N, C-alpha and C positions, 0 to 999 in steps of 0.2 A: 490574400492576406503578405503584407509585406515581411522579408527576415525581421527578425529583433536579435539583439543582445541584452542581457540584465542581469542581473547580481545579487537576486534575492530568491533567496536565502546562499545561493551559491553562485557560479556562472553558469549562464544558462544560452545556449543558442538556440534559435525557435527559427523555424523554416521548410518550407519546403523544398525540399535535398538537398539539406543541410548536412546530409549523411555523407555524402560528399567529402566534407570537410577533416572527415576523421583524422587523417594522417596530420593533417594542420594541427588536431588539438593533443595529436600523440606526441608532436613537436615539440608545443611550449611548455607540454607537463614533461618534457625528455623520455616522454618511451620509448624507449628502441626494438620491446622481444612481449607486447604486452601476451594475455592470458584471456582468450577471447570466453565469457561463463552466458550460456545459454541452457534449451532446454530441447531435450532431442527433438521433440514436434519440430520447432523450429529452423532446427537443421535442417530439414526435409526440403526445406522453404529458398526461395530467392532471396530471400533478406540478408541470411546468410550466408551465400555465398556471392553476391553483390559486394559485401561488408567485406569476405578474406579478399575481393578480388581489388577495391581501391586501395587496405595498405600491401597487398599484393605490387599492384603496379607503383605503388610512391617507395618498394623495395624494406617492407615493413612486416618481417615474418610474422603471421600473426597463429599461435594455436588453440584449438577450442577445445574447451572443459564445456559438454553438454550430460556428465550423467544425473539429472538432478529430477525432480518430479514436479504435478502442479500445486501440494503442497509439501516442499522440500522437506529433509530430516537432517539434524545435522551429522551424520556420517558421510550426508552429499554434501557438506559442507569441508570434512574433513577428508576427503579426496579430492577436494577440489585444492588444499592448504598445499597437500601434497604431491599435485601435479605443478603447482603453484613454483614450488622449491625446487624441485629436480631438474625443471625447465629452466631453471632460473630468470624467472620471468619479472620483468622490471614496474611490471601497472596490470589493471585489469579493467577488460575494456565488457561493462555488462550489457546484454542487450539482451531485451524480449517482456514479458510481463512480469510480475511483481517479486514470483517465485526468485526467475532468474535474475533480477536485480538484487532483491535483498540473498540468494547464495554469494552474489560477485563482490557485495558490499563484505558479508562475514568472512570471504575467504582474503581478502584482501588486508580485511584486522588481524584473524587470528595467525597468519601468515608470517606478521611484522612481532607481535606480542608475545606467543609462546604461551598462552596461556589456552584453558578449555572454556569452550561456545559458552558452556553454559554459569563461568562468569561474571559476563556479563549481559544477564535475567536480572531479577527485580530481587530473586534471592541470592544473588551471587556479591562474589566483592568489589566489582567494578562499573553499578549499576547506575552511577551520579558518576560527574565529572571530580567534583570535589573527592569524591571515593577513589577514584582513578589514578589521580592525582596526588594522595596520600600516598597510596602503596608505591607505586613511583619512587618518591621519594625514599619512600624503605627501600626500595630493591631496583635498583639499578640496570639488573637486565629487562627491565621494560621501558620500551624508548620509544614512543609516539613519535616521534623523528621520524622512521626507519618504515612507519605504513607506506605503502606504494599510493600514487594516483588511482583512482579511478574514474572514470568515464562513462555515465551509465546512460544507457538510453533506450527506453522503454518504444514497445510497441504494443502497449494498453494505455487506456485511458480511465485508471482505475484507481491503482493502492498508491500514486505519487510518489514510489520509495524513489526515484529520483532525483527530490529533492527532502529527504529524509535522513534524520541522525539512528534510523532503526531499522532492523531483520524480523519478520516472522517467522522462526525455524522450528518443526515440531521434534520433540525430546523423545525419541523412541523408546526410553527408557522404561517411560512411564507414560507416553503417549498421549501426551500434550502438547499444545502449542505454546509456544513461548515467546516473549517480545527481548531480542537482544540487541544491546543501546550501546552505542558510544560517540561520545560529538565527533570523531572521524573517521565513522563509517559515512558521515556526509558525503556524499559523489562531491570532486572537485571539478567537472566540470560534466555539464547533461545537454545533452544534444535531443532538442525536439523537435521531430523531423513528422507530420503529420501524414507525409505519404504514408512511412511504413507501416500507419494502422489502418489504411484501404482495406487492405482483404481480410480485416477480422469478422467473423462470423456473428449475423445477427444478435446471436445469446450473447454470444461473449461481451459483445460494445456494449447491450442493456446491462449485463452483469456486474461489467469492469464498471460501468459511468455509474452505475448504483450505488456502489463503493466509493467511488469517488464526493457522490452524495452525503453518502453515511458519512466521512471525513469532514466535510463541510461541515454538515450539518451539528453535529455530537461536537466539534469543537468550538462550534456558537454558542453549543448548550452548555458546555461545560461552564461549572461556577469559579469566580477568580476572574481578574482584572487584568486582562489582554487586548488591549482596543486595537491595538493591528494585528491578531490573528481574529478577530470578529469582523472588521470590515476586510480582509481575505477572505472569508466564509462566506458573508453574505454575499461579494461578487462572484465567486466562486459556483453559489447555489444560483443566481442568478443567468449566469453563461449553462449552464448542464440546465433549468428552466428551460432553455431557447433552444436548447442543439444538441440535450440527447437525441430525443425523436426522431429527429433528422439526421443525427449518425447512423442509429438503429434502422430507419428506413431508407435511407440514402448514402447507403457506404462508402460512394466512391466522391461523395461531398467531400472535400477538402476542408472548406470553411469551417464545416460541423467538425468533423475529427482534427481539427487544427485550437479549437476554442474548449473541445474536449479534452483534448491532453491539455492544456492548462489551465484549465478547471482542476483536474486531475491532481496535477504540481499544486495548487493555489491551496487541496484541501492536507496534503502532509506540509505543508507550511503553516497554515492554523493550528491543525491539532498540532503541535508544540503545548496547548495550553489543554491539550487534554480528550478523550473520546468518552465512553460510555457502558451501558450496556448494552447498546448494537453492538458492539464489539466482546463484552464477555460473553454476551450468549454466542456469539457467533466463533470463536475462539475456538471453544470446546468440539462442536462438531464436524467442524473442520477437520481437526484433528483424528474423530474418534470415525466417522464416518467419508470422509473424504469430500465433501460438499462443498462448492466452489465456495470460496469467501465472500467476493459478492451477491450470490445469487442470496447465502444466509443475513449477510447485512440488510440486503433487498428486503426480505420476508420478517425479519423481525421488524424493521421499523418500525411501522405504523404502532405496534406491538409496546416498543418500547416510549414511542411517542405520549400514548393515551395514558400510560404507567405514571409517567413525568409530570402530567398535562399539570398537576397542583403546583409545580414551581416554575414552570418554563412555559405557560399562558401568556402572560407576555410579552415576552423575548418572540414567541412564536407569529406572536399578532403584529407587532416591528417587525417580522421577516416578512410577512402575507403581502403588506404596506410594498414593501422593496420590491417584492417578488409577482405586485402588480396583480395580486389574485381578485378575485370577484369584490373579496370581503377582508378587512385587515380580523380577521377573526383566527381560532386557535381550529377551529372545526374546518374554516374555508380551509386554511390548509390543510389538512390532514385527508379531509375529499378532493385535494389536487393529489396529494402522492396516491392515492388509491386509484383514483383516475389513471396516473404517470405509470404505476405497475400493471396497469390492465393493459394501457395500451401498447407496451414493449414487451409482455408476453411474461410477466414477474410472476409465478404463483404466492396466493394469498396464504397459503397454509405450509406450514414445515412439513407437514405428512404428505405431500405432493412432492416432496425433495428425498428423502427416505421414511424406510421401514423403525421410526421411532417407537418406543413402547415406553410403558409407563416405571417398565424397570431403568431403563435407559437416563430416563430423566433424573431417577435418584443418584446416576454417576454423574450427569451432565450438571446438575445445579451448583454442589461445593465445588468444580471445578470453574463453573463461569460466575458462583460468587467470590473466591479465590485470586481469579484474572485479575494484572493489574492493570487491566481501562476500570473496572468495577469502584476506586476512589474514587473518578471522577468524574462518576454518572452526578446528573442533575438532584437528584431524592438519593436519599439512605434505602440499600437495599438491603432485605434478608435473604439469606438462606429459601426461607416459603416464596417469598417474594419470584426469587429466582426462577423455583418449582412451578409458581404460577405465570409465570413469562411462557414456559417453553409448553404446557399445557394450554394455553390463553393458541399460541403462535400454532400448536397441531389440530385445533380445535376450529380455526379460523372466528371465536372469536373475542373482540377487542373490551379494557375491559369499561 
């Protein structure tokens, strides 16, 4: 695959070995003292040591912040903000999976606007662009021009955070996963280097790949008129159909890795249209039971599909035709999803991922109903619906 640069929704440099152009990216963005944000496990790999050496050879001193987990907390972001300010850093290099990228983007935002992170949730003061700029006009202390540049470098092909204006962070006070949003959280520049994903284990390749698929699928099914998002989502799913199993089974295949990285970025670009109940159900189990986000999305997918069937059947039939399945029908698509999950060893039941009881469902269901992704689900959902979806996923019985 040849190197390519594109500019939607942000500047993206794609190609094998593009990590070597990191100093050039910093120079273009006038970053002279970056804070590299990643997770503790990745700091033990050659990816991080190589990245630091690349910058060192270019006389670009780089400090590492790695105090974060797979499902990051607001306290992790706050520690990163303190390190960013104390070190007088002038930009963020976020490298790793979705959690590292989400924390890196959040650090860059909060270090500049001096607001609590929860102000940027659906319940907060600055969720929408309009709310933010209305508040900015009243409070000159808030200046988006001070937000430092962000370079995003994914090492997994799943969340697509490198082309997203949002981040998923857990509020440890309420133990709920919150979506942090602001238009200036969109990374200034993204580097998609397939070589950085080669060492990803089979399980994580499968789980993150299904996360990318869920993003494209829910964006495509979300109600509303956004033909650009629909088109991107369709092609993203086609790439995943063609390349995910290869990426899982042939981890060294750079063509498969590159196409999955692209499909992941496409999913996050498309879901500006909306997501749905797959994510609504996932976020609570991610925060309460620490289940991998991509894995939970993969588990919930067929249950939500069958729940939504009455309102998405025609769209899924068109999708089946685009994916060149045996038949252009909802059933054909559902069978393919189930077969794909089995091939890449995704469990069919939520009970295979965690010991979740009926008592837990009583707690989880209202959290899912109140999740910011719920309003964009194609079919209106109630508390009883969320309860049934959790129970069906635990039992393994489709609607």
